[in-house]
N, CA, C and O of each residue as an XYZ file, in Angstrom:
380
protein
N      -1.213     -8.559     -5.853
C      -2.423     -8.581     -6.637
C      -3.131     -9.891     -6.351
O      -2.517    -10.958     -6.340
N      -4.433     -9.794     -6.120
C      -5.237    -10.974     -5.857
C      -6.501    -10.891     -6.701
O      -7.118     -9.829     -6.787
N      -6.890    -11.988     -7.319
C      -8.033    -11.986     -8.230
C      -9.176    -12.896     -7.807
O     -10.134    -13.050     -8.565
N      -9.115    -13.508     -6.622
C     -10.188    -14.413     -6.237
C     -10.151    -14.690     -4.737
O      -9.103    -14.590     -4.099
N     -11.307    -15.038     -4.187
C     -11.396    -15.531     -2.824
C     -11.624    -14.471     -1.768
O     -11.504    -13.270     -2.012
N     -11.957    -14.959     -0.589
C     -12.122    -14.113      0.594
C     -10.753    -14.060      1.267
O     -10.250    -15.081      1.736
N     -10.160    -12.885      1.315
C      -8.780    -12.755      1.781
C      -8.701    -12.020      3.104
O      -9.624    -11.312      3.508
N      -7.584    -12.209      3.757
C      -7.330    -11.591      5.059
C      -5.975    -10.896      4.966
O      -4.943    -11.538      4.770
N      -6.001     -9.563      5.112
C      -4.781     -8.764      5.055
C      -4.517     -8.181      6.433
O      -5.310     -7.390      6.945
N      -3.405     -8.573      7.028
C      -3.056     -8.107      8.368
C      -1.731     -7.373      8.289
O      -0.731     -7.922      7.827
N      -1.732     -6.150      8.735
C      -0.533     -5.310      8.702
C       0.257     -5.485      9.988
O      -0.277     -5.306     11.082
N       1.526     -5.833      9.853
C       2.412     -5.922     11.017
C       2.778     -4.521     11.475
O       2.725     -3.568     10.699
N       3.143     -4.408     12.723
C       3.605     -3.120     13.231
C       5.004     -2.844     12.692
O       5.801     -3.760     12.485
N       5.281     -1.576     12.473
C       6.589     -1.182     11.938
C       7.700     -1.564     12.913
O       7.540     -1.415     14.125
N       8.831     -2.059     12.386
C       9.938     -2.443     13.253
C      10.781     -1.250     13.704
O      11.742     -1.414     14.456
N      10.424     -0.061     13.249
C      11.208      1.120     13.576
C      10.360      2.102     14.373
O       9.132      2.069     14.306
N      11.014      2.968     15.122
C      10.305      3.985     15.893
C       9.990      5.230     15.066
O       9.039      5.947     15.376
N      10.765      5.494     14.029
C      10.584      6.714     13.244
C       9.256      6.678     12.499
O       8.948      5.667     11.868
N       8.454      7.749     12.548
C       7.137      7.752     11.904
C       7.190      7.554     10.395
O       6.231      7.036      9.822
N       8.276      7.945      9.729
C       8.338      7.769      8.279
C       8.400      6.298      7.876
O       8.152      5.966      6.717
N       8.730      5.408      8.823
C       8.740      3.978      8.524
C       7.394      3.319      8.816
O       7.202      2.141      8.515
N       6.475      4.061      9.392
C       5.176      3.511      9.773
C       4.204      3.638      8.598
O       3.298      4.471      8.628
N       4.389      2.827      7.580
C       3.570      2.889      6.376
C       2.531      1.781      6.396
O       2.678      0.787      7.108
N       1.482      1.962      5.611
C       0.394      1.004      5.610
C       0.225      0.289      4.296
O       1.082      0.362      3.415
N      -0.890     -0.405      4.170
C      -1.197     -1.185      2.977
C      -1.331     -0.264      1.771
O      -2.144      0.661      1.774
N      -0.532     -0.523      0.745
C      -0.557      0.297     -0.454
C       0.345      1.512     -0.387
O       0.315      2.343     -1.295
N       1.145      1.641      0.658
C       2.095      2.749      0.785
C       3.510      2.235      0.601
O       3.826      1.115      1.002
N       4.354      3.045      0.000
C       5.749      2.669     -0.212
C       6.572      2.895      1.050
O       6.294      3.803      1.834
N       7.570      2.070      1.231
C       8.538      2.273      2.306
C       9.433      3.455      1.933
O       9.583      3.760      0.750
N      10.023      4.115      2.911
C      10.998      5.160      2.598
C      12.128      4.596      1.741
O      12.475      3.420      1.847
N      12.686      5.435      0.905
C      13.643      4.988     -0.104
C      15.082      4.863      0.391
O      15.877      4.146     -0.217
N      15.424      5.534      1.463
C      16.743      5.414      2.072
C      17.894      5.501      1.104
O      17.996      6.457      0.336
N      18.761      4.515      1.135
C      19.973      4.508      0.311
C      19.690      4.453     -1.180
O      20.490      4.957     -1.970
N      18.580      3.859     -1.587
C      18.269      3.760     -3.008
C      18.034      5.132     -3.628
O      18.419      5.376     -4.772
N      17.405      6.020     -2.878
C      17.149      7.357     -3.402
C      18.462      8.097     -3.653
O      18.607      8.780     -4.667
N      19.405      7.965     -2.743
C      20.696      8.642     -2.890
C      21.422      8.185     -4.153
O      22.101      8.975     -4.809
N      21.275      6.915     -4.483
C      21.973      6.359     -5.644
C      21.311      6.734     -6.966
O      22.011      7.088     -7.914
N      19.980      6.667     -7.059
C      19.319      6.847     -8.359
C      18.328      8.005     -8.413
O      17.797      8.301     -9.484
N      18.063      8.670     -7.287
C      17.095      9.765     -7.226
C      15.712      9.307     -7.711
O      15.003     10.060     -8.379
N      15.338      8.070     -7.371
C      14.030      7.558     -7.770
C      13.284      7.051     -6.534
O      13.880      6.747     -5.501
N      11.958      6.973     -6.679
C      11.101      6.579     -5.565
C      10.576      5.160     -5.752
O      10.555      4.635     -6.865
N      10.160      4.556     -4.666
C       9.506      3.253     -4.715
C       8.037      3.446     -5.064
O       7.467      4.506     -4.808
N       7.426      2.419     -5.650
C       6.003      2.408     -5.942
C       5.424      1.139     -5.350
O       5.956      0.050     -5.568
N       4.340      1.271     -4.603
C       3.682      0.116     -4.012
C       2.228      0.088     -4.445
O       1.575      1.127     -4.534
N       1.724     -1.118     -4.714
C       0.329     -1.278     -5.101
C      -0.234     -2.498     -4.397
O       0.357     -3.577     -4.447
N      -1.373     -2.332     -3.741
C      -2.137     -3.459     -3.229
C      -3.407     -3.476     -4.061
O      -4.206     -2.543     -3.987
N      -3.604     -4.524     -4.852
C      -4.766     -4.653     -5.721
C      -5.471     -5.958     -5.418
O      -4.910     -7.035     -5.621
N      -6.697     -5.866     -4.935
C      -7.537     -7.037     -4.734
C      -8.744     -6.861     -5.643
O      -9.649     -6.082     -5.343
N      -8.753     -7.585     -6.748
C      -9.816     -7.469     -7.741
C     -10.634     -8.747     -7.817
O     -11.135     -9.107     -8.882
N     -10.769     -9.432     -6.686
C     -11.519    -10.680     -6.647
C     -13.013    -10.485     -6.516
O     -13.782    -11.404     -6.799
N     -13.442     -9.306     -6.091
C     -14.853     -9.015     -5.983
C     -15.549     -9.596     -4.767
O     -16.746     -9.373     -4.588
N     -14.843    -10.330     -3.931
C     -15.456    -10.911     -2.733
C     -15.104    -10.087     -1.510
O     -14.228     -9.223     -1.560
N     -15.800    -10.361     -0.401
C     -15.512     -9.610      0.825
C     -14.187    -10.084      1.415
O     -13.880    -11.275      1.431
N     -13.418     -9.118      1.896
C     -12.095     -9.388      2.455
C     -11.975     -8.728      3.818
O     -12.776     -7.865      4.175
N     -10.968     -9.141      4.574
C     -10.686     -8.532      5.879
C      -9.398     -7.729      5.775
O      -8.383     -8.220      5.280
N      -9.453     -6.480      6.249
C      -8.280     -5.615      6.306
C      -8.101     -5.151      7.743
O      -9.032     -4.610      8.340
N      -6.911     -5.357      8.308
C      -6.672     -4.968      9.696
C      -6.428     -3.476      9.855
O      -6.480     -2.962     10.972
N      -6.164     -2.778      8.771
C      -5.834     -1.350      8.854
C      -7.069     -0.499      8.598
O      -7.794     -0.713      7.626
N      -7.299      0.461      9.472
C      -8.411      1.390      9.317
C      -8.274      2.149      8.003
O      -7.165      2.464      7.573
N      -9.399      2.438      7.373
C      -9.389      3.166      6.117
C      -9.183      2.297      4.895
O      -9.158      2.804      3.773
N      -9.035      0.991      5.093
C      -8.896      0.044      3.993
C     -10.091     -0.890      4.062
O     -10.524     -1.259      5.154
N     -10.635     -1.281      2.903
C     -11.774     -2.185      2.915
C     -12.290     -2.476      1.531
O     -11.727     -2.029      0.531
N     -13.376     -3.237      1.482
C     -13.979     -3.634      0.223
C     -14.488     -2.410     -0.533
O     -15.137     -1.536      0.041
N     -14.183     -2.359     -1.833
C     -14.675     -1.293     -2.689
C     -13.991      0.047     -2.515
O     -14.517      1.062     -2.970
N     -12.841      0.082     -1.875
C     -12.130      1.342     -1.636
C     -10.920      1.439     -2.559
O     -10.186      0.469     -2.748
N     -10.727      2.614     -3.124
C      -9.536      2.919     -3.923
C      -8.966      4.233     -3.418
O      -9.640      5.262     -3.459
N      -7.734      4.203     -2.943
C      -7.105      5.416     -2.417
C      -5.621      5.444     -2.788
O      -5.011      4.413     -3.074
N      -5.075      6.627     -2.772
C      -3.630      6.834     -2.862
C      -3.221      7.281     -1.457
O      -3.260      8.474     -1.154
N      -2.831      6.340     -0.601
C      -2.678      6.619      0.825
C      -1.387      7.314      1.245
O      -1.235      7.657      2.417
N      -0.466      7.528      0.332
C       0.826      8.094      0.704
C       0.738      9.521      1.207
O      -0.300     10.175      1.103
N       1.831      9.983      1.746
C       1.920     11.347      2.260
C       3.342     11.848      2.060
O       4.288     11.065      2.144
N       3.505     13.138      1.797
C       4.859     13.667      1.613
C       5.629     13.678      2.930
O       5.043     13.707      4.012
N       6.925     13.655      2.815
C       7.806     13.720      3.982
C       8.705     14.946      3.838
O       8.873     15.477      2.740
N       9.273     15.384      4.942
C      10.147     16.555      4.934
C      11.351     16.351      4.016
O      11.801     17.294      3.366
N      11.870     15.130      3.958
C      12.990     14.804      3.082
C      12.509     13.805      2.036
O      11.883     12.798      2.369
N      12.803     14.086      0.778
C      12.308     13.244     -0.319
C      12.656     11.772     -0.134
O      11.839     10.904     -0.441
N      13.842     11.480      0.357
C      14.250     10.078      0.495
C      13.434      9.322      1.542
O      13.486      8.093      1.588
N      12.686     10.032      2.378
C      11.844      9.382      3.381
C      10.373      9.351      2.984
O       9.515      9.050      3.814
N      10.076      9.656      1.737
C       8.693      9.794      1.299
C       8.017      8.456      1.013
O       8.504      7.689      0.182
N       6.895      8.158      1.693
C       6.064      7.007      1.341
C       4.892      7.456      0.464
O       3.794      6.909      0.566
N       5.125      8.444     -0.391
C       4.067      9.103     -1.153
C       3.489      8.257     -2.274
O       2.299      8.373     -2.567
N       4.274      7.427     -2.899
C       3.875      6.779     -4.149
C       3.317      5.381     -3.923
O       4.069      4.414     -3.799
N       2.006      5.286     -3.870
C       1.374      3.996     -3.680
C      -0.117      4.044     -3.963
O      -0.722      5.115     -4.014
N      -0.697      2.866     -4.147
C      -2.127      2.737     -4.409
C      -2.696      1.573     -3.619
O      -2.052      0.535     -3.462
N      -3.914      1.757     -3.123
C      -4.681      0.688     -2.500
C      -5.980      0.587     -3.284
O      -6.737      1.555     -3.361
N      -6.244     -0.587     -3.869
C      -7.445     -0.763     -4.684
C      -8.094     -2.099     -4.335
O      -7.464     -3.152     -4.435
N      -9.356     -2.044     -3.926
C     -10.153     -3.246     -3.712
C     -11.439     -3.051     -4.505
O     -12.211     -2.135     -4.224
N     -11.672     -3.912     -5.498
C     -12.838     -3.761     -6.353
C     -14.036     -4.533     -5.816
O     -13.880     -5.627     -5.273
N     -15.225     -3.971     -5.963
C     -16.443     -4.670     -5.570
C     -16.799     -5.759     -6.577
O     -17.414     -6.765     -6.224
N     -16.407     -5.550     -7.833
C     -16.642     -6.538     -8.879
C     -15.383     -7.331     -9.146
O     -14.273     -6.809     -9.039
N     -15.556     -8.575     -9.489
C     -14.409     -9.398     -9.855
C     -13.885     -8.965    -11.222
O     -14.662     -8.772    -12.157
N     -12.583     -8.815    -11.332
C     -11.947     -8.411    -12.569
C     -11.221     -9.623    -13.146
O     -10.444    -10.281    -12.454
N     -11.478     -9.905    -14.399
C     -10.807    -11.000    -15.081
C      -9.813    -10.416    -16.054
O     -10.174     -9.580    -16.882
N      -8.582    -10.836    -15.969
C      -7.536    -10.297    -16.831
C      -7.388    -11.072    -18.133
O      -6.727    -10.593    -19.054
N      -7.982    -12.251    -18.235
C      -7.884    -13.014    -19.469
C      -9.113    -13.876    -19.642
O      -9.223    -14.602    -20.630
């Protein structure tokens, strides 16, 4: 979460060859062993509410965009489905 300034978000390339590990900004990583133990999913959120222009290296991400970028996978434990990407055009003050 970021609340101020002109920011630069650069996504590294996935260290794995499997497509289910190739997740982006605001997407959850596959759950792997954690899913087997608790049957629960990861949640990821990228929130930039600073209201200023920012740089995003990933296509489909940018100023004023709000998306749920995840996608289902064939096996639940490999799902990067649960995530949010939010960049507000207006600055949000929490206090």
